[in-house]
N, C-alpha and C positions, 0 to 999 in steps of 0.2 A: 741944613745942610745944603743939601740936593736942591731945595728949590733956590736958595740962594745961587749956586754955582750956575744953575740954567740961566738964570735973569740975571747974569753977569753977560752973557752974548746972543741975547736973542736974536738978530738980525743974522749974526753969522751963520746958528744952525738952523734960520728959515730959507737961507740961500741954498746951501748943503742938502735941505730936504728936497728944494724944487727942483736944485740939478738933477738928484737921486732921478726924481718923479720922472722927467723930461729923458734920460737914459731910457730908462724901462720902457717908454712910451714908444721911443723911439724902436727899439728891437722888438716890443709889440709890432708896430708896424709894420716892420720888415717882413715879418714872419706871417702877419696876417694877409699882406700884398702878395707873399710866396705861396701862401695857401689858396689864394683866392689866384692867382696865377695857374695853380696847376689846377685846382678846380674848375674853372671856364676857360680857359688856353688849351691843355689838353686834359679834358675828365673821360676817366674810365668808367666804365660801368661797375655798377655796384658788386656785380659778381667777380671782378678784377680786382676792385679795390680793397671789398671786404673779406671776410674768412667764415661767411655765413655759409650752414650746410645746405645744403642743395637734395632735391627731393629727384630721385631717380625715378621715371617712370615705369610703372608695373608693365607685366606681360600681357598682353593679348592672345590667348588659346585659342584652339578650334574643341569638339566637344571630345577627341580623342587624346588632347594634350600634347597636339602640334603647333608650334611658336607662329603666330602670323605678324605680331610686333614685338619689336623688343627694341631697348635701350643700350647703344653702344658710344664707349669716349671717342671724342672727336678733339681736333685740335682750329679752333678758331685765331687769325693771326691778325694782329692790331698794331699800330705806331700811333707814337707821341710825337707829331712833329717836331716840337720845341726840342726835344731832346735829341733827336736825329738828323738834325740839319747838321747836327755837329760833325756827326760819322756817315760816308755814303759807301765808304768801300765794299759791303758787305752786300748791295743793292742788287747787283747780277745774280747772285745766287735766289736771294729773296724774290727775283722776278722769275727765274726760272719754276721756283718751285710752287709759285701760287698761280703762276700763269697769269701774272699780272705785267703788263710793259712795263721795261725798266722807265722808260720816259713818263709815263702815266703813274708810276712812283713817286719820282723825283720832282713831280711837276705838284701832286697833294701834298707832300712834306715841305716844299718851299710856301705854298700859299696856303695851306690849312692851317689853324692855330689851335685845332681841337682833336682830340682823341678819335680816330676813324679805322675801321674795319678793312683788312686789304681781301680777305676771305674768311666764310664763316665754316664751320665746322667740316674742317679735313681731316680725312681716314689718317690714322695714326701715322701709320708709314708712310704716308704722303709727305706727313709735315716732319718726319725725323732729321733730315740732312738742316732744318732751321735750328733743333737743338745745340747744334755744334756752333752757330753763327754767333758773332761778337758783335753784335750791331745794336748803340745805344738808343736806346727808344723801339726797342721792338719787342711785342707784350705774345706771348704764348699763352692762352687760354685755354684749358682744359674744360670740356664741357660735355654732357651729356646729348644724343642726338637722336629719333628715331631710326628705325630700318626697319624695312618691311623683305622677310626673307625669298615671300614668294612671288615677288612683286605683284601681279593684277589680280593674282586671286581675292576674290570677294572685297577688292577695295573699296567698293562702294558701302559695303557695310562698315567696316575698319574704319574709312576716312584717313584724316593726315594731321599733322600737326604743324607750326610756323617755325622761323626761325628761332622764335622763344619757349619755344616747346611745347606751348599752350596746343590742346587738340581744337581743330578749326572743323571737323565735318566728320559722321558715322560715329563710333564707337568713341572712337579719340574725341570728340566734341561733348558726347552723351553721358561721359564716364569720367570725364576729365579731372571731377574732382577725386573722384575713387582711385584712379590711377599715378592720383599724386599723394594722396594719402597715407602717411608716414606715420606707425605709432610706437615712436622710439625704436628702444630694441629689441618689441616683439615683432618689429617691421625686419630687424636683419641691417646692417650695417656692410657697406663696402669702404672702407675709410672713415671718412666724415661723412659719405653721401648715405642717406637715407632711402629705402626703397619703396616705393609705392606696390597698391594693392593689385593683384594679378586680376586679370576678367576673364572667365572662361564663357565662349559663345557654346549655342547649342550648334552652330554648325558643322558638317562632316565635311572635311574638307576634300575627299574624296567625291562625292555626291555635289559639292559646288564646284569640282572641276568640270565634270561631266555637263552640270547643264550650262556654266559657261561656254565650254566646249561645242553643245549643242544650237544653243543662240548664237555664236559663231558663225556658225555654218548656215543655220538656217536664214541668217540675216543676208550673207552673202548669196545664198540659192534664190531668195524670193525677191531681193533687190530693197528690204526693207531701211528703213531711215531707223527704225529701233527694234530691238529685240528684248523682252525683259519677261522674267519668269519666276516662281515660286514654289518650293517641296517641302509638305509639312508634314510632319509625325503625327496621323490622323488623329490618333487615342487620346494623345497629350498637347497639341499645339506647338511642338516646338518646331522650331524654323530649320530644316536641316542644308537648305541651300534657299540663297536670293539674289538674283543678279540682273545689270540690263546691260546688252552691249548696243554702241563700243561703251568700253571703259577707260580706264586710267591706270599708271604706275604711281601710287603713292609716294613712293621714293623722287619723283619729281612731279608733283602734282598740277605745276602751272605748265607745262606742257601741253596739256590735254583742257580741251574747251570745258566751260563750266558746266555744260550738261552731260558731257562724258561722266564729270563726277558725282554727279546728283544720285540717289537711289530712287529711282524712277519705281519698281513696284510698290513705291509706299507714298510716291510724291505726283505720279502719272495718273490724270483723271481722263478717263473715257467712257463711250457708252458701250456696257457690254456685248448688245445683240441678242442672240439666241441662248448664248450660255446662262443668261437670267431667265428664262423659262424655266431654268430647276427651280428657283424662290418663289416663281408663280405657281406652278403644281404643288409645292410644300403647303403655300396659302391655301390653295383649294382644298388641299388632304384636309388641312389642318380644321378651316371652317365648314367640312361632310358638304364641298359642293362639286366633290368630282365621283361623276356615276360610272361603273365600268362598262353598262350597256349603251352610253352616249353616241352617238354616231354624229360624225363633224364631215359636212358635206362640202368640202372645201371648191368653189367655182373660181380659183386661182386669187382670190382677193377678198379682203373684207371691206364693207362700205358702210358709211352710217353719214345721215344729213348731206351727203354731197362730198366727205371724204375718204377717199381709198387708200387701201394696204397691202401692197402687193404681196402675191408668195411667190416660192421659185418654179411654180408650176400649179397646173390643177388636179391638186392631190386627192379629189373625188372621196366616195365617202371610206370614212376612217374610224378608229378607235382612238382614244387618248394615246396610249402606247405609240400605236401608227403617227400620229400628230407629234408628237417628239423626233420619234424617229425620222421621221419626213423634216423636222423641224417647221410645222406648216404656223403661218401665222395665224389665218383663220382660223384655222383650231382656239389655240391657246388664247386669242381674242374673244371668239367665241365662249371658250369654257369660264373664262374671267368675266365675262360681261355682267353677269348678275353679282358678282362681288362689290361688296358696297366698296368704295375709294378709303372710305376711313381702316373697314377691316384689312385689306390690301396694303394700306401705308403702314397700320401697327403692324404688321406679319414681316415687312421688307426692314424696320427699323430694329424689331427684334433680331434679324439674320447681319446686323450692322452696318446698313445700308444709308449712307449722308450721316456714319457717325464715325470719329479716330477709333481706330483698334486700341490706342494707347500702348503700341510695341515702344519699346525705349530705345526706340533709333530720332534722332531728330528730323524735321522736315516731313511731317505725314501731312498728307492731303484729308479733307473730309469725303471729297465728293457730293453728290448731291442730289437728295430727294426734295421734290417738291412739296409743300405744305399741302393737306387735303382741299384747304379752303382756295387755291390757286389751282386745283384740277381743272380743265376741262373736258369734253367729249373727245377730243386726240389725244389729250394725255393719257385718258383711261384707256385708248385703243393700244397708243405705242411704249407704255409703262411695262405693260405685262412682258413684252415681246425684246425689252431691255433699251429701248430709246427714248427719249425724253429723260432720263435718268444717267448719274454719272459715277463710277467707282475708280477705284485705285486696283492694279492687280492683285495685293494684298487682299484686300476687303471683298473682293469675290471669291478670292482663294480661302480664305477664314467662311467666307459664307456658306458655300459649299462643304467646306471641311465639316460641318455640322452634319451635313446629311449622312459622311463617310461615319463619323463619332455615333452614329444612329441617334442623332438628335442634340445632341450635346454640343452647346458653342461654347469653342475651348478658347480662352487668351491666349494671344499670340507671345512666345518667349522666345525672345534670341540671347539672352543673357540665362546660362545653366547655376553659376556661383562663383563667389567671388573667395578667393584665397591669401596668405600673406608670403613674405619672402619664405616663409618653413613650408608652405605647401599646407597652413593648417585654415580650413575651411572658416571663413568669417561671415560669409551668408550663403545661404541657397535658395532658388526657385523653385518650387513645385508646380507641375502642372495644375490648371486650374478651369472648370467647366464653370463657368460663368452662369448658365441657367440654360434650361431645355428647350429650343425652340422647336423641336417634331418629334412625336411617338416613336418609339422603335420602331412599331409596324409601318410607320408611314414613311420613313425613313429607307427601311429594308424594302417598300413598294417603289420609291425611286429609286434607290438603284438598281431593282429588276429593269425598270424602262429603259434608265441609262445603258445596261448592258445592252440592250433590244438595240439601241443607236449605235454602240459599235459594232455590235454583230451585225446589223442588217443597213442601218440608216449611215448619215451624214459622215457620223465617228468611224467610219470603217478603215481611213487611215491609220487609226490609232492602237487596232487590233493585234495582238500578239499570236492571234491563231493557237493558241494553246487552251485546250480544254480544263487542265487543271489551273489555271490561271487568268481569270478573266479580268476584263478592263472594263469599268464603267465609266461615261463622260458624255460629253456634248460640246458642240462649234458654236462658232459664234462668228458673224462677218457681218461686221456694222460700218456704215456710211460716217466718213468724219465728220464731225462737227467742230467749228471755232469762231470764237467771237467776231474774230474778223470779216469772213465770209460765209458764218453757215455751214450747212451741211454742202459736202463737195464731192469731187469723183473720185475721193482718195478715201482709202476703205484700210479695216481694222481687224487682222484676222487673229481666233483665239481657239483656245481649247482649255476643257478643266477637267480633270477627272478622278477614278482612284484605282488603287492595285493594293489587295485583290477586291474584288467584287465583295463578296457575302461577306468578309471582313477587313475593313481597310486598314492599311499599315499607312500608307504615303498618300498624299494630294498633293496633285503638280496641275500647275496655272501657269498656262504661256500664252504670250500674247506679242505679234507681228504687229507694229505701227507701218500703215503706207507700205505695204508689200507693192510693189513694182514689176515684179517679172511676170510670166506666162500666165500665171493663177494666183489669187487673191483673197479665196477662201478660207475657211477657217477648217473646213475637211482637207485641203490640199496642203498645206502650209503648216497649222496647227498641229494638226492629228497626227502629220507623218513626226515631226520633231518631237512632239509626247512618244508614238512610241521607241523612236529613237533614245532619248535619255533615257527612259524606264529601262530598256535592254540590258543599259548600263550600270545600271544601279541595283538594279534587283541583288544580283550578290551579296551587295553592301547592304543590303537592309531588311532582306526577307527573313523571317525567323523561322520558316520551316524547311520542307525539303528541296535542294536548289537542284538536285540531278536535270530535270527535264531543260531547266533555264539554262544551267552552263553546256547545255548539247545545242542551244540556239545557233542555228548559222549568221554568219554576218553580214547584214543585210546590206545590201548594193544598191543606191540611191540615183536614180534617173534624175535628168539635167531639170524636170520639173521636179522635184524634192519629194517625190514618192519613192519608196522601195518595192521592189516587187513581192508577193504574199506565194510562197510555193509550200504554205504548209496543209498540211492534211485535213480536209474536212469531212463531213459524215457521209459523203460519197464512198462507193465502195470500186471509184476507178483508176486508185493507184493514190501514191504518196503526194506526187504533185498535180493531182487533179482535182479541179471544182465545177459547180453547176453553173450555168449559164442563167443568169436571173430575167427576170421580163422587165425589161427597159422601158417598155411602151407607155407613153402618157410623157416621159421625163422630157425638158428643157433640154436643147444642147450645150447649157451651161452645166446643170448638174447632170447631164450623161456623162460629161470631159471627166468633170472631177471623181465622179463613181466608177467610172468605167477604168481610170488610170490608176486610182486609188487598191483597185480590186485588182485586175488584170494590165500591168501594162504591154507595151506593144504595139504594133502598124493596126490604126484601124482607120475605116473609112467612113466619116459621115457626109451625110448628101440630102439637100434642102434646106428648109427652114422651118420655124416652129417646133413642133414635140416629133419624140419616137412614134413612128407611125408601123414602123416592121424593123425587124432585125435579122441578121444572118452571123451565129447559128440561133435556134429558136431557144426561147424560153426552156431550162428543164433540163438541155443538152449536156452532157460531158464533156469539158473541154480541160487540154493541158498546154502548158508553155510549149514554144513562143505564141502568145496570142493573137489572133488576128480575127476582127470582126468587122461589121458591116452594118451600117445604121440608114436611113431612108425616114426623114424627119417633112411633117407636113402640117399646116394648121386644122383644126377642126372642121372648118367648114371646106377644104378642099376635097 
């Protein structure tokens, strides 16, 4: 029966079926066209179209829990031009709030077919008037933005993010996955937004601020191109501070040059000069090639097969402690001349020279240490005194830090721990001694030598002048080398040292690139900066008695970047009294930075060559204000 009825009007049924299909196809085409029009003509970002959950970046904090980088809600203002063309009466308010000219908005609406942003990530309070604006086609998108409440503080360590919220530099880049990693309800929620994990740095904000302040002051006083420094907790390898000047504000990163945004302590490569002699001494001691009774009679230069390297002056007879004290190139080269190249190379590699430190920050440079097969006699002369080899400030700081840690080479740590939104520890990083590079006895002997460098040698500008708190350290002054021009008439001044000397708690390394002021030596530029930052941070880092430190007077700095040393000495002539050293035989350059670092005042220097006589005589008790006279002459006069 049914088949019979269907077969009566087969043509009529087919026509109705085709007509229905045609109607449905037409409706589908209209809907598809509208969908394509909306998707192509005025597309919206996925975050606007969808309801997908957004992960709010975790917080970056310092070692004491102070927030260095946080996320805050902002409003991004967008326009769907095809809809906005029908209504433009609210454009005046839109222009005023977004700070975009009205004519520019109208022109974009008129000529654009696709969705566009007028302004990204406005503060909520600034965008508030737009919520009352009834403008067709206006899109107000709430999205998190990164904010750095301390502005420039530790900016090169922290880094910054882009408009899409992805980390582009520093910890923000290196730890992007961790900061964006949400673990569902275990991470905590705010509405539908999941919260990423938090990064706790080893950085101490107070120490970081003092380092940055010291570098900025030293940069200005020495008229340097760059200043950079690292402060390490000696026994653990934790980085307490790391900075370079000039720096930048991560809230507005594009307003600063690219070089200001780079973390120079881990990426800047330079020839370290005399600070490198610490590692040469360590190699000599480890290979049992440094005798206490050895005499180094310096003629003012070291010469081999017609190649000559000069000393600051003719030092004459001296032991190795005096060689280091005077930073004598002849003495260091002579002591290391019998040390096989392979042995010196192996020792330097053990100190991390020419290798990445593997600190958890992006952009670290490797430095350069030539393969032993490529060494010639000239490199055998220059490498022990810190030329023909390149390091980063962090590399040198970590290498010398091993001497402060009684021979243990500590891995650098910049991240202390990772926590979730409830503060629960997800991961913790423990201090790690990678291996031993020096015996305890050898490390202590090196520190005793470096104490003499500060007490009586080129490092006098770093001395605190307190018996209870000795400083160990070494200056460095190197001629700058570039691929374009080789060695130039530009310099790099540095100082690296410990506090306290007997059981170091912190290691500080400072370097000034191209100082162009009155002085350019490590003794006159970097050593006083070391003393300046050390005075400020001791109360924050020292674990012992602080009474003597807190009683220190505030230093007064001269235009030559040296502060007067008016602390008591071993003489009996009063609190401000000092004993006049014997400066005979010093060159004019060495005389100036030695005298000015210890006795700022009005001094008369006559003649040329080396100091032949001085007034007052050596051993005389002197009081400030200091006024000395020196006569210089060449030996054959």
